N, C-alpha and C positions, 0 to 999 in steps of 0.2 A: 591384152591381158598380161602378156609377158612383160611389157614395159611397166605396167602398174606394179607388178610383183618386184621388178628390179628396183623401182623407185622406193618402194616400201622397205626393201632389204637394205638399200643404201642409207635410208633415213633412220633405220632401226636403232643404231647406236645413239643418235641424238635424242630419239624418243625415250629410250631407256634412261639416259642421263637426266633428261628433264623430269621423268617420274621419280628418280632417286632424289633429285634436288627438292621436289615437292614434299617428300616425306622425310626429309632430313630432320634430325632431332631439333636443331635450332629453328627450323621453319615451323615445326609442329608446336614448339614453345610459343612462337609468335602468334600462331593461330589461336592457341588457348588464351593468351593474354589479350588478344584483340576481342575475342568473344566475351571475356570477362569484363573488359573496359566498356564495351558497348552495352552489356547488361547492366552494369552499375550506373552508367550515364542515364539509361532509360529509367532506372529506379529513382534517381535523384531529381531528374528534370521536372516532374510534376510538382515538386515541393519548393520550387524556386519562387521568390516573392514577386508581387506585382503582376504585371501583364505577361511576364516571361513564361509563366506556367501554361499559357495558352499555346506555346510553340515547343513542346517537349521533344518533338521528332528531330530537332536540330542537334540535340546533345549527343545522341549516338553517332551522328555524322561527324561531329567534332572529335569524338573518341576514335572513330575509324581513321580519319585523316592524320591523327597524331601518332599512330602506331607504326613504328619503323623498327628494323632489326637492331638499331643502335640508339642509345639514349640521346646523343647529340642530333641524330637524324630526326628523332621524335620532337625535340625542342625546336629545331629549325622548321620542320613541317608545320607544327602547331602555330608558331609565331608568324610564319609566312602566310598561312591560311587566314589567320585573324587579320593580318595587315591587308590582305587582298579583299576580305569581306568589308572591312572598315572603309577602304577606298571606294569600293563599289557602292556601298551605302551612302557615302558622302556625295558621289556623283548623282545618285538618285535623289538625294535630299535637295540638291541644287535645282533639279527639275521640279520637284514637288513645291518648293518655295517660290518658284518663278512662274513659268507658263503651265506647269502641270503635265501629267502624262497624256500625250496625244499620239495620233498616228505617225507623227514625224519625230517627236522628242524621244519616244522609246527606242526606235532603231538608232537615232543619233547618239543617245547616251551609251547604248550597247557598243556602237562603233568606237566611241571615245574610250570605253572600258577596254576593248580589245587593243586599241592603240597604246593606252597606258600600260597594259599588262606586258607589252613587248619590250619595256624598258629593261627588264631583267632584275628589277628591284624585289619582285615578289616570289621568286623561286617557284616551288610547287603550288603556291597560292595564286599564281597569275590567272588561272582559269576562273577563280572566284570573283575577280573584279567585275567583268561584264555580267557574270551570273547573278551576283548579289544585286547589282543595279537593276537587272531585268526582274528579279523576284520581287524586289521592293515596289517597283512601279506596277507590276501586273498583279501579283498576289496580295501585296499590302494594300493597294488601292486607297480607299478613304482612311484606312488605319495604318498608313505607311509608317508613322512614328512608332506606334506600338509594335508593329511587325519588325521594324529595323532593330529595336531594342531587344526583342525576343530572339530574333535571328542571331544577333551578335553575341548576346549573353549566353544563350543556350549552347551555341557552338563553343564558346570559351569554356563553359562547364565541361563539355565533353573532352576538350583538349586537356584541361587540367586533370580530369579523371584518367585519361590515357597516359599522361606523363607520370602520374602517381603510380599507376599499375606497372609501367615500364621501369620505374625506379625501385619499387618494392620487390618486384620479380625481375631483377636486373639480368639482361642477356649476358651470356658468356662472351668475353673478348674474342675476336676473330683471329688472334695472333697465331694460334696453333694451325688453323686452317691455312693461313697465308704462308707459314713456314713450310707446311707440307707441299704446297703448290710450288714454292721455290725449290724444294728438294726434287720434286718431279721434273722441274725445268732443268736442273743439273743433270738428271738422268737422260732427259731428252737430248741435251747437247752432247753428252757422251755417246749416246747411240747414233746420233747423226754423224759424228766424226768417225765412228766405227764404220758406218755405211760408206763414207767417202773412202776410207782405207780399203774396204772390200771392193768398191767400184774400180779403183785404179789398178787392182791386182787381178781383175777378171780378164777374160779374153778381150782383146782390144778391137774395136771400142766396146765398152760395157753394154750389155743387152738391156739392162733396166735403167731407168732414170728417176725413180721415185725419190732417191736421195737428193737429186737436184731440185725437184719440185718442192720437197719438204723445207728447203732452205728459206723460202719466202715466208713460211709460217712462223719462223723464229721471232721475227719482229712483232707479229701479232701476239704471240705468246708473251713477250716482254711487256707489251702494252696492257694485256689482261692482268698480268701479275702486278703491275704498278697500281692498277685500279683495286685489286684485291688487297694490296698492302695499305693503300690509302683508306680503304674501308676498315681494315684492322686497326689503324691508328685512330680512326673516328670512333670505333667501338670502345676504345679505352678512355676517351675523354668523359669525365664525370661519372664513370662507371665504378660503383663501390667494389666490384669484383676485380678491379684492376689497380686499386690503390697500393702504393708501395712498390710498384713495378713499372714506373713511368718510362724507363728506357728499354723496355723489353723488346721492342721492335727495331732497335738501332742496329743490332747485328744482322737482322734480316734485310734491312735497307742496304747495308754494306755488301751483303752477299748477292743481292739482286743486282746492284751496280756492277759488281765484279763479273757476274754471269752475263750481264748485258754486253759488257766489253768483249767477253769471250765469244758470245753469239755473233757479234759483228765480225770478229776475226774468222770464225768458222764459215760465215756466209761469204766472206771474201775468197777463202780457199775454195769453197764449193763453186762459186761463180766462175773463178778463173779456170778450174779444172773442167767444168762443164763447157766453157767456151772452147777449151782446147780439144775436148773429146768430140764435140759436135761441130767443130770448125766455125764457131760464131765470130762475128766482128770483134776484133781485139784479141783473138786467140794467139797464143805463142806455142811453138812446137815443144812437146814434152819428149825429151830424149829417152830412147829405149832403155837406158840404164837406170832411170829414175823411178819407175813405178814400184819396184820392189822395196827400196828403202823408204820411199814416200808412204807406201802402204803400212810398213812396219812402224814408222814414226806416228802416223795417224792413230793406229791402234794403241800404241803405247801412251800417247798423250790423252787419248780418250779414257784410258784406265785411270789416269791421274784426275781427270775432271770428275769421275764417278766417286772418288774417295770422299767420304763424309767427314772423317777426322784427319785434318792435315798434319797432326802431330804424332800419329801412330807409327809404329815400326813398319807396318804394311805400306803406309803411304810413302815412307822414306824409300822403301825398296822399289815401289812402282815408279816414283819420281826419278830414281837413279836409272832405271831401265829406259824411261822415256827420254831422259837427258842424253843417254848414250845413243838412242835411236835417232834423235834429232841431230846429234853430232855426226853420225854416220851419213845421214842425208846431206848435211852440209859438206862433208868431205867428198861425197859423190858429185854434188853440184860443182864444187871447186875443180875436181879432176876432169869432169866432162867439159867444163867451160874452157879449160886449158887445151884439152885434146881436140875438141870440136871447133874451138875458136868462135863461139857464138854464145849468146845469152841463154842461160837455162831458166827462162822466165818463170813458168809455173813452179819449178823446183825452188827457186830463190824465194818467191813470195810465200810458198807453203812453209818452207823452213823458217823464215822470219816469223810468220804468224804462229807456227807451232811452238816456237821458243817463247814467244810473248804469252801464249796461252799457258805454257808451263810455269812461267813466272807469276801470272795472275792467279793460278790455281793454288799457289802456296799460301800458307798462313800469314796474315798481316794484322798487326796491332793497329789501333786507331792512330797512333802517332808515328807509325813507321812509314817511310817513303819507299817508293818502288825500287830504288837502288839497293836498299837493305834486303829486299826480297830476292833480287836478282843475284846477290852474292851467295844466297843459300841454295840456289839451284845446283844440284850435284853435277860435277863434271865427269 
C-alpha cells in the first residue's frame, strides 16, 4: 500500500500537468471546432448527389481526421488521409476487376496495403491504405464501385468542412507559448549553474548530487523546445491571424540556438566537476584554493543568464560583476598552476566555459559576429 501511495505521489505532478494541458484554452477551442465540423459534415452528407448519400457516416470521419491544432497540420492530415484512402481503394479495385474477393485475395491485398503504407508517402493517412482496401472488399461486396465512390467522396466532404472550420475560426499562432518555454529554459539554465556554484562551495565532497543528475535533462529540454518551436512555425503558415508577422519567430530561433550552446557548456562544467567530486574516470584534482572563486563565478554568470533584457543597466551591472568573478577565477587558476606546478584541470575548463557563456549571453544583432560580442564583455 505504501509503495502504491509513493508511486501516485511521484506521478502526481505529471498527472496535474496532463490535466492542465487537456483544459488549455487552445485545446478547448480545438474541441469546440472539432465538434462543430463533425456536426456540419453530418448535416451536409445526406444531401450529396448520386450514390454518395448512402454513405453519410464517412463525412464526420473526414472532418475528425482533418482537425489539427494548426492550419497546415489540418491540410496535411486531410490530404494524406485522402491519398491513403485512394490508394487502398485502388488496390481493392485491382482485386475486384481480376480474381475478386476470396479467402486469400483479401488478406493478400491487406498485406500489400500495409507494405505500401510503410513507404512514408502517406503520413497520418498510412493506416487508411489497408483499411480502405479491406472495407471495400468486405463491406462493399457486390457494390464495391458505389461504396468506393461514397467512401472517398464523403470523406473528402468531411475534410473540406474541417478545413473550412479551421480556416474561419483560425487557431492562434503558438509563438507566445514557444517564447514562454524558451524563457523558462533560460531560467532553468541559470538555476542549474547556481546549483553547481552551491555544490562546489559545500562541505567537500557535496552531500547532494541532484544538480549532477539534472544536467542530463538539459539535452532533452532542448529537443522538446525545438519541437515546440517547429510547431509554432507551422502554426503561422497560412494562418490569417499571423499575416504581416512572418519573421516573428526568428528571434526565438536565435535565442534557442544561443541557449543550446550555453546548455552544452554548462553540461561540460557539470560533468567535469562531478567526475572530480566522485572520483570518476577522467577526473582531475580540484585544488583547494579553487572552490570559492569557482562558486562565485558560477553564481555571477548564472545571474547574467537569467537577465531577460541584455541592454538594461541592470544587465550591464550584473555582466560586469560576472566578468570580474571569472577574471578572479582565472587569476587563481594561474597562481595555483605556478605554485603547485600542475594543471588546474577543472578550474581551467570551468573558467573557459564560464567566459564563453558570458559572451554568448550578451546581446547580438543578426549581422554581428562573435568577436564583436566578446569585445563588449566588461573587463
